[in-house]
C-alpha positions in Angstrom: 25.6 26.6 41.5 24.3 23.4 41.9 25.0 21.0 39.1 22.0 20.0 36.8 24.2 17.4 35.1 23.6 13.6 36.4 24.2 10.1 34.6 21.5 8.0 34.4 20.9 5.0 36.0 21.7 1.7 34.3 18.0 0.9 34.3 17.0 4.0 32.8 19.1 4.0 30.4 18.3 0.2 29.3 14.7 1.7 29.1 15.2 4.3 27.0 17.1 2.1 25.0 14.2 -0.1 24.6 12.3 3.0 23.2 15.0 2.8 20.3 15.0 -1.2 19.5 12.1 -2.4 21.1 9.5 -1.1 18.7 6.8 -2.8 18.7 6.8 -6.5 19.5 7.9 -7.4 16.1 11.0 -5.5 16.8 11.6 -8.5 19.5 11.3 -11.2 17.4 13.4 -9.1 14.4 16.0 -8.7 17.0 15.6 -12.5 18.4 15.9 -14.1 14.6 18.9 -12.0 13.9 20.4 -13.3 17.1 19.6 -17.2 15.9 20.8 -16.1 12.2 24.4 -14.8 13.7 24.3 -18.5 15.8 24.1 -20.6 12.5 21.1 -21.9 13.1 19.0 -24.1 10.8 15.7 -24.0 12.0 14.0 -21.0 13.8 10.6 -21.7 15.1 8.3 -18.7 16.9 5.8 -19.1 18.6 3.6 -15.8 19.5 0.5 -15.5 22.0 -2.4 -12.4 21.1 -0.5 -9.7 20.0 3.1 -10.8 21.0 2.4 -8.9 24.6 1.5 -12.3 26.6 3.9 -14.1 25.0 7.1 -14.4 22.0 9.2 -17.5 21.7 11.9 -17.7 19.5 14.1 -21.4 19.4 16.8 -22.3 17.2 19.6 -25.4 17.1 22.7 -22.8 16.6 25.8 -23.0 18.7 24.3 -21.8 22.3 25.7 -19.6 24.5 28.3 -20.7 26.7 27.8 -20.7 30.7 30.2 -17.9 30.7 28.7 -15.7 28.6 24.8 -16.1 29.6 25.5 -13.4 32.6 27.3 -11.0 29.8 24.6 -11.3 27.1 22.0 -8.9 29.5 24.3 -6.2 29.4 24.5 -3.2 27.1 27.1 -3.2 24.4 28.0 -6.7 25.2 28.7 -8.3 22.1 30.8 -10.9 20.4 30.8 -9.5 16.6 33.2 -6.4 17.4 36.1 -5.6 19.6 36.7 -2.0 17.8 35.0 0.3 15.5 36.9 -0.8 12.3 35.4 -4.0 12.4 32.4 -2.4 11.1 34.3 -2.3 7.5 34.5 -6.2 8.0 31.2 -7.0 9.6 29.7 -10.4 8.5 26.7 -10.4 11.3 23.3 -8.8 11.6 23.6 -7.8 14.8 26.7 -6.2 17.1 25.4 -3.3 18.9 25.2 -5.6 22.3 21.3 -3.8 22.5 19.0 -6.2 22.0 19.1 -8.8 25.2 19.1 -6.0 27.7 16.8 -3.3 26.1 14.0 -6.8 25.0 14.6 -7.9 29.0 14.4 -4.1 30.5 10.8 -3.9 29.3 9.6 -7.6 29.7 10.0 -10.7 32.0 12.7 -12.4 29.8 14.0 -16.1 30.0 17.0 -17.5 28.2 17.4 -21.0 27.9 20.7 -22.1 26.7 23.1 -25.3 25.7 26.4 -25.2 23.7 27.4 -29.0 22.1 30.4 -29.1 24.0 27.6 -28.6 27.6 25.9 -31.6 28.9 23.5 -29.7 30.7 22.0 -26.1 29.8 21.4 -22.7 31.8 18.5 -21.0 32.2 18.3 -17.2 32.8 15.0 -14.9 34.1 15.0 -11.8 34.6 12.1 -9.3 35.2 12.2 -5.8 34.0 16.1 -6.1 33.7 16.9 -6.4 37.2 16.6 -10.2 39.3 18.7 -12.1 37.4 18.0 -16.2 38.5 20.4 -18.9 36.9 19.3 -22.5 36.8 20.6 -25.6 35.4 18.1 -27.0 32.8 18.0 -30.1 30.3 17.5 -28.4 27.1 18.7 -29.6 23.5 21.9 -27.7 21.9 20.6 -24.2 20.8 19.0 -21.3 22.5 15.4 -20.5 23.6 14.0 -17.6 24.8 10.7 -16.7 26.1 9.5 -13.0 26.1 6.6 -12.3 28.5 4.5 -9.6 29.5 6.2 -6.8 27.2 6.2 -3.6 28.4 4.6 -4.5 31.9 6.3 -1.6 32.8 6.1 1.0 30.4 2.4 1.6 30.0 2.6 4.5 27.4 4.2 2.3 25.0 1.3 -0.7 25.8 -1.1 1.7 25.2 -0.3 2.8 21.6 0.0 -0.8 20.8 -2.8 -1.5 17.7 -5.1 -4.2 17.7 -4.1 -8.5 17.8 -4.8 -8.8 14.3 -3.0 -5.8 13.2 0.7 -6.8 15.7 0.6 -10.3 15.2 0.4 -9.0 11.1 3.7 -7.0 11.8 5.0 -10.3 13.4 4.3 -12.3 9.8 5.7 -9.6 8.0 8.5 -9.7 9.7 9.1 -13.1 9.5 8.0 -13.6 6.2 11.0 -11.0 5.1 13.5 -12.8 7.4 12.4 -16.1 5.6 13.2 -14.5 2.4 16.5 -13.3 3.4 17.3 -16.7 4.1 15.7 -19.6 2.4 18.3 -22.2 3.5 16.6 -21.6 7.2 13.9 -23.3 8.0 11.7 -20.8 9.4 8.4 -21.8 11.7 5.7 -19.4 12.6 2.8 -20.7 15.5 -0.1 -18.8 16.5 -1.4 -19.8 18.9 -1.7 -23.5 18.3 -1.6 -23.2 14.7 1.3 -23.2 12.3 0.6 -20.3 9.9 3.5 -20.2 8.3 6.5 -23.0 7.6 9.4 -23.1 5.1 11.2 -25.8 3.7 15.0 -24.3 4.6 15.7 -26.0 1.0 17.6 -23.0 -0.1 14.9 -22.5 -2.8 14.1 -18.9 -3.3 11.0 -19.4 -5.4 9.9 -22.2 -3.1 9.9 -19.7 0.0 8.4 -17.1 -1.4 6.2 -19.2 -2.7 5.1 -19.8 1.1 5.3 -16.2 1.7 3.6 -14.6 -1.0 1.8 -17.2 -2.6 2.5 -19.7 -5.3 0.3 -17.7 -7.6 2.7 -15.1 -7.1 5.9 -16.9 -7.4 5.1 -19.2 -10.7 5.1 -15.6 -12.2 7.9 -13.7 -11.2 11.4 -13.5 -13.1 14.5 -14.4 -11.8 17.2 -12.1 -11.6 21.2 -12.5 -11.4 23.8 -9.6 -12.4 27.1 -9.1 -11.4 30.0 -6.0 -11.5 33.1 -6.3 -9.9 32.1 -6.9 -6.3 28.6 -6.5 -6.2 25.9 -9.2 -7.1 22.4 -8.8 -7.4 20.0 -11.5 -7.0 16.4 -12.4 -6.9 13.3 -12.1 -8.1 11.4 -9.5 -10.1 7.8 -9.1 -11.3 6.7 -9.1 -15.1 5.0 -5.6 -16.0 1.6 -7.1 -15.6 1.7 -8.1 -12.1 2.0 -4.8 -10.0 0.4 -3.8 -6.8 -0.6 -0.1 -5.7 1.4 0.1 -2.6 5.1 -1.1 -2.1 4.6 -3.6 0.7 5.0 -6.6 -1.7 8.6 -5.4 -2.2 11.4 -6.9 0.2 15.3 -5.3 0.4 18.4 -7.2 1.2 21.7 -6.5 1.4 24.1 -9.5 2.9 21.2 -11.2 4.3 19.6 -8.3 6.2 16.5 -7.0 5.5 16.5 -2.9 5.0 14.2 -0.1 4.3 16.4 1.9 1.0 14.5 5.1 -0.4 17.7 4.5 -2.8 17.2 0.8 -3.5 13.5 1.7 -4.3 14.3 4.7 -6.7 16.9 2.5 -8.5 14.4 -0.2 -9.0 11.7 2.6 -10.1 14.3 3.6 -12.7 14.4 -0.5 -14.0 10.7 -0.4 -14.7 10.3 3.3 -16.3 8.2 2.9 -18.9 7.2 -0.4 -18.4 5.0 0.0 -15.9 2.1 3.0 -15.2 2.8 5.7 -12.6 2.0 5.1 -9.2 2.3 1.1 -9.2 4.6 -1.0 -8.0 6.5 -4.2 -8.6 6.4 -7.1 -6.6 10.1 -7.8 -5.7 12.6 -9.8 -3.6 16.3 -8.7 -4.1 19.1 -9.6 -2.2 22.3 -7.0 -3.6 25.6 -8.9 -2.7 28.2 -6.3 -1.4 31.7 -5.9 1.1 30.7 -4.4 4.0 32.8 -1.5 3.6 30.6 -0.1 0.8 27.4 0.2 3.1 26.8 1.4 6.6 23.8 -0.2 8.6 24.7 1.9 11.7 22.3 4.7 11.2 19.8 3.6 13.4 19.9 1.1 16.5 17.0 -0.8 14.7 19.7 -1.8 11.6 17.4 -1.2 9.3 18.3 1.9 7.6 21.0 1.8 5.3 23.6 4.2 3.9 25.7 3.4 0.6 29.2 5.0 0.0 28.4 4.3 -4.4 25.0 5.2 -4.7 25.8 7.0 -8.4 27.2 3.9 -9.5 24.8 1.5 -7.8 22.0 2.8 -9.1 22.8 2.2 -13.0 23.9 -1.1 -11.8 20.6 -1.9 -10.3 18.0 -0.1 -12.6 19.9 -1.6 -15.8 20.4 -4.8 -14.3 16.3 -4.9 -13.9 15.9 -3.3 -17.1 17.7 -5.6 -19.0 16.0 -8.7 -17.1 12.6 -7.6 -17.7 13.2 -7.2 -21.3 15.2 -10.6 -22.2 12.3 -11.9 -20.4 9.9 -10.9 -23.4 7.3 -9.6 -20.9 4.1 -9.8 -23.0 0.8 -9.2 -20.5 -1.5 -12.2 -20.2 -4.7 -11.7 -22.4 -8.0 -11.9 -20.1 -11.3 -11.1 -21.4 -13.1 -8.4 -20.9 -16.6 -8.7 -20.2 -19.5 -5.6 -21.7 -21.9 -4.6 -19.5 -25.0 -2.4 -20.4 -26.3 0.8 -19.5 -30.0 0.0 -19.1 -32.5 2.1 -17.4 -33.0 6.0 -17.0 -31.4 5.8 -13.5 -28.2 4.9 -14.9 -25.5 7.6 -15.9 -24.9 7.3 -19.6 -21.6 7.9 -18.6 -21.4 5.6 -15.7 -18.4 3.4 -16.5 -17.4 5.6 -19.4 -14.4 5.3 -22.1 -11.8 3.0 -21.4 -8.1 5.2 -21.9 -7.2 5.2 -25.7 -10.7 5.1 -26.9 -12.8 7.6 -28.8 -16.3 7.8 -29.8 -17.5 8.0 -33.4 -20.4 10.0 -34.1 -24.1 9.4 -33.7 -27.6 10.5 -33.5 -30.0 10.2 -31.4 -31.5 7.4 -32.5 -28.1 5.2 -32.5 -25.8 4.0 -29.5 -22.2 5.1 -29.1 -19.7 2.7 -30.5 -16.8 2.9 -29.0 -13.3 1.3 -30.4 -9.7 2.0 -29.5 -7.4 3.7 -31.3 -4.0 5.4 -30.7 -4.1 8.5 -28.4 -1.8 11.3 -29.6 0.8 12.2 -27.4 0.4 14.7 -24.3 1.0 18.2 -25.1 3.0 19.5 -22.1 1.5 22.6 -20.3 3.3 25.4 -21.3 4.3 27.8 -18.3 4.4 31.4 -18.7 4.2 34.1 -16.4 2.3 36.1 -18.7 -0.5 33.2 -18.8 -3.5 34.4 -17.9 -4.6 33.8 -14.1 -7.4 31.0 -13.5 -8.9 31.1 -10.2 -10.9 27.9 -8.3 -14.6 28.4 -8.8 -15.9 30.1 -5.2 -17.6 26.9 -3.5 -19.8 27.7 -0.3 -19.2 25.2 2.7 -22.6 23.2 2.0 -24.2 22.7 -1.2 -28.1 22.6 -1.9 -29.9 19.4 -2.6 -32.2 20.5 -4.4 -31.9 18.9 -8.4 -30.5 21.1 -11.0 -32.8 21.0 -14.6 -30.0 20.3 -17.4 -30.6 22.8 -19.7 -27.8 22.0 -22.6 -28.5 23.5 -25.4 -30.5 21.9 -28.2 -29.9 18.5 -26.6 -32.4 16.0 -25.1 -31.1 15.2 -21.7 -28.4 13.1 -21.5 -30.5 10.4 -19.0 -33.0 9.5 -22.0 -30.1 8.5 -24.3 -30.5 5.0 -25.7 -28.5 2.0 -23.5 -24.8 2.1 -24.6 -22.3 -0.4 -24.2 -18.8 -0.2 -23.2 -15.6 -2.2 -22.6 -15.3 -2.8 -18.5 -12.8 -0.2 -17.6 -12.1 -1.7 -14.2 -10.1 -4.3 -16.5 -7.6 -2.2 -17.3 -4.9 -0.3 -15.5 -3.9 3.4 -16.0 -1.4 5.8 -14.3 -4.6 7.7 -13.4 -7.0 4.9 -11.5 -4.6 4.7 -9.2 -6.0 6.8 -6.0 -4.2 8.1 -2.9 -6.4 7.5 0.3 -4.2 8.5 2.5 -4.5 12.2 1.6 -6.1 14.7 3.2 -9.8 14.9 2.8 -12.2 17.6 2.9 -13.0 19.1 6.1 -16.3 18.1 6.3 -16.9 14.0 4.8 -19.1 13.9 1.7 -20.9 11.3 3.6 -21.9 13.9 6.4 -22.3 16.5 3.4 -25.4 14.6 2.3 -27.3 14.7 5.3 -26.2 18.7 6.2 -27.7 20.5 3.0 -29.5 23.4 4.2 -27.8 26.3 2.4 -28.9 27.7 -1.0 -26.3 28.6 -3.5 -26.1 32.3 -5.0 -28.0 31.9 -8.1 -25.1 33.2 -10.1 -23.1 30.2 -9.3 -25.8 27.8 -8.9 -26.8 28.5 -12.9 -22.9 28.4 -13.9 -22.8 24.8 -15.7 -26.8 25.2 -16.6 -25.6 27.4 -19.6 -22.6 26.8 -20.7 -21.3 24.9 -23.9 -18.1 22.8 -24.6 -15.7 24.1 -27.2 -12.6 21.7 -27.2 -10.5 19.4 -25.6 -7.5 20.3 -24.3 -4.1 18.1 -23.9 -7.2 15.5 -23.8 -7.8 16.3 -20.6 -9.8 19.4 -19.9 -12.6 20.2 -21.5 -12.4 24.3 -22.8 -16.5 25.4 -22.1 -18.3 28.8 -21.9 -21.6 30.6 -21.5 -20.2 33.8 -23.8 -19.0 35.6 -20.3 -16.7 33.2 -19.0 -14.0 30.4 -19.5 -14.2 27.1 -17.7 -11.6 24.6 -17.9 -12.9 21.2 -16.7 -10.6 18.4 -15.4 -12.9 15.5 -17.0 -11.6 12.6 -14.9 -12.4 14.9 -11.5 -15.6 15.6 -13.0 -16.7 12.1 -13.8 -15.0 11.1 -10.5 -17.4 13.1 -8.5 -20.6 12.2 -11.1 -20.3 8.6 -10.4 -18.9 8.8 -6.2 -22.4 10.7 -5.8 -24.1 8.4 -8.2 -22.9 5.2 -6.6 -23.3 6.6 -2.7 -26.9 7.3 -3.4 -27.2 3.7 -5.1 -25.6 2.3 -2.0 -28.2 4.0 0.4 -30.8 2.7 -1.8 -29.8 -0.8 -1.6 -32.4 -3.4 -0.2 -29.4 -5.8 -0.1 -25.8 -5.5 0.3 -24.3 -8.0 -2.1 -24.6 -9.9 -5.1 -23.0 -13.3 -5.8 -20.6 -13.7 -8.3 -21.5 -16.6 -10.5 -18.4 -18.4 -10.6 -16.4 -17.8 -6.9 -12.7 -16.1 -7.7 -9.4 -17.8 -5.7 -7.5 -15.1 -3.8 -4.3 -16.0 -2.2 -2.9 -13.3 0.5 0.2 -12.4 2.6 0.0 -13.5 6.0 -0.3 -9.6 6.5 -3.1 -9.2 4.4 -4.9 -12.4 6.0 -4.6 -10.4 9.1 -6.3 -7.4 7.8 -8.8 -9.6 6.6 -9.3 -11.2 9.6 -9.4 -8.1 11.5 -12.2 -6.5 9.1 -14.2 -9.7 8.4 -17.1 -8.6 10.0 -17.2 -4.6 8.3 -16.7 -6.6 5.1 -19.5 -8.9 5.6 -21.4 -5.8 6.5 -20.3 -3.9 3.2 -21.5 -6.7 0.9 -18.6 -9.0 0.8 -18.9 -12.6 1.1 -15.3 -14.3 1.5 -14.6 -17.7 2.3 -11.3 -19.7 3.4 -10.2 -22.2 1.1 -7.3 -23.4 2.2 -4.3 -22.0 3.8 -4.0 -17.9 3.6 -6.2 -18.8 0.3 -9.6 -17.5 0.1 -12.9 -17.9 -2.2 -14.7 -14.6 -2.8 -18.2 -15.1 -3.6 -19.8 -11.5 -3.2 -19.1 -8.6 -3.7 -20.7 -5.0 -2.3 -24.0 -4.8 -4.5 -23.8 -1.9 -7.8 -20.0 -3.3 -7.4 -19.2 -4.1 -11.0 -18.2 -8.2 -11.0 -15.4 -7.8 -13.5 -12.1 -7.9 -11.7 -13.6 -7.8 -8.0 -10.8 -9.6 -6.9 -8.2 -6.9 -8.0 -10.2 -4.1 -6.6 -10.5 -6.1 -2.9 -6.9 -6.5 -3.2 -6.5 -3.0 -3.9 -8.5 -2.0 -1.6 -6.8 -4.4 1.2 -3.4 -2.5 0.5 -4.7 0.8 1.1 -5.9 -0.3 4.5 -1.9 -2.0 4.8 -0.5 1.7 3.7 -2.9 3.8 6.3 -2.1 1.6 8.9 -5.6 2.6 11.0 -8.6 1.1 12.3 -11.0 2.7 10.1 -14.7 2.3 10.9 -17.4 0.9 8.9 -18.9 3.7 7.1 -15.2 4.8 6.8 -14.2 1.7 4.7 -17.3 2.1 3.0 -16.6 5.4 2.2 -13.5 4.7 0.7 -14.5 1.8 -1.2 -17.2 3.7 -3.2 -13.4 6.5 -3.5 -12.2 3.5 -5.3 -15.3 2.5 -7.4 -15.7 5.7 -8.8 -12.3 6.2 -9.6 -11.7 3.0 -11.6 -15.2 3.8 -13.3 -14.0 7.1 -14.3 -12.7 8.8 -17.8 -9.0 9.2 -17.6 -6.7 11.6 -18.6 -6.2 11.2 -21.9 -9.6 10.0 -23.0 -11.0 11.4 -26.3 -14.1 13.1 -26.1 -16.5 13.9 -28.8 -18.1 17.5 -28.0 -21.8 15.4 -27.5 -19.8 13.5 -24.8 -18.3 16.9 -23.4 -21.9 18.2 -23.6 -23.2 14.7 -21.5 -20.4 15.4 -18.6 -20.9 18.6 -18.1 -24.5 18.0 -17.8 -24.7 15.2 -15.0 -21.9 17.7 -13.1 -24.5 20.2 -13.1 -27.2 17.3 -11.4 -24.4 16.6 -8.8 -24.7 18.0 -4.9 -21.3 19.4 -5.5 -19.7 20.0 -8.6 -16.9 22.2 -7.4 -14.5 19.4 -6.3 -13.9 15.5 -6.9 -14.5 13.3 -3.7 -10.8 13.7 -2.4 -10.9 17.7 -2.8 -9.4 18.2 -6.0 -11.0 21.2 -7.7 -13.3 19.9 -10.9 -13.0 23.3 -12.7 -11.0 26.5 -12.9 -12.5 29.8 -14.7 -11.3 32.9 -16.3 -13.7 35.9 -16.9 -13.6 38.0 -19.7 -12.5 40.9 -18.1 -9.4 39.1 -17.0 -8.7 38.4 -20.7 -9.3 41.4 -21.7 -6.6 43.3 -19.0 -4.3 40.7 -20.6 -4.9 42.3 -23.6 -4.6 45.8 -22.4 -7.8 46.5 -23.4 -9.1 48.2 -20.7 
């Protein structure tokens, strides 16, 4: 039988290893910076051209590579960090596999120039695709310079899947920034292409480094943390409860100077903030954990980003309690922000638009007076008892397409809610609540709502079409669901999902009908972004302008927000824009103008909707049902969740054995 197993040649093995180590240009930058740090560098200069494919250069003033060692540096598994597997238990360096340089060399044109302090001249080594090495003696300063050109020139599949230049450079800048946070004692500079976009002093002041990376506004608000337990030490900075983000992008975890990804550390952090911040929101942290090398394993993945801990059960309370106690000892009080109010003036404006912030109830009103909203305590959420004998609740059958014809409001004995008097409410955009966050990464309906608006042609069954026209509210369940009936069926309506649908269609219509795309802010709002956030802005600046955002550069990574899309509440517009950018970063895709506009409307609709735990009067429930009845698609919220479920009389009678 012919043998089918053979040994790969060195070049193929190196390219396969490169696929694990060199995922994108940012991976190259990370590996080269780690080598510079291991060499004892005090200054590290990174130069990038384009998206990193044309050129990446990392220069350092470290110890350099000896003439005899330079040829070995580009051979797989050649390392100066360990000599046997037991050395991993005492490892103090960032690199140890001996795969970085040979992997990079196999997919690029690589040039290494290095000179140790005891050498008069330096040596240059040039390779193309990991082969054809050429040595030359050169004059150069003490240290090492690694230049990578034409990255992925011989792996077109990898090149094809790279993102745009701003996105790739955003990843590079994020990598450099996080490593600068891990080593504030090292002076970093990042140039692209001739402009220095990031520079740290190397003075060892972590707060100063945070200011250079995340912005001085954030750095001033952070709380220092320092905790010890035997051989463990946790230090860094954490944000007060009122400084949160909708994603974990602003969180940096380090272990003994190494940037890591760790769901374990993330969970321990969440436990520390438990009950102090709303769910689905995340703090801004820069945390450095110092533990003995034998207590964790970074040899999980070739990139050495993932890590496993030996004593997770003991580390979890150490981290979470340190965070919790630090927050309490700092006596965090959220800063007061003036909450502007607005009026709903015309019949075209929905009475419930921007209705009811959390912890609000309404006092009774007559047809001649406006609703008066006041804050009050909200009863605790009542858990929903699960029982196998509970009545079965079914989703209301919904057709694929909905009729575009308007529906008349037929509330029993009530005037058309659109005829109500102007009502003044606090602006819900100034407050953050658990239910205000939307996940734009979840699956959307098969056909987008924007397309549905243009393709509505199919009529609805008359029974389904009139289902909301003849019902009246009975009560509110768990301060979240509206119980309603028409005498034949029982409906349970999710008040947040229903109002989100109302607001979405209302805002969509206004955006389409708007004569102007932007409204100018009376006072421009300064916004400071991270390097990666700025790259998103630069990449989508023309789309943001088309949507109605007016952004003017005001300094290094600082912009003035001068205008926002029309029909957008100007209150807290900067916070909405920041969350919008974070959502784009999380999706890691290149959305179109229509998609970004759609997601912006999703965000506005959610922000301006009543929330779970908002107490509603019977009149307000009637108004909500009436407006839901007037929507094109009353059956789901913009994210595809059902707005209501039903239970028929016959189902109830079967449960009570009446039939």
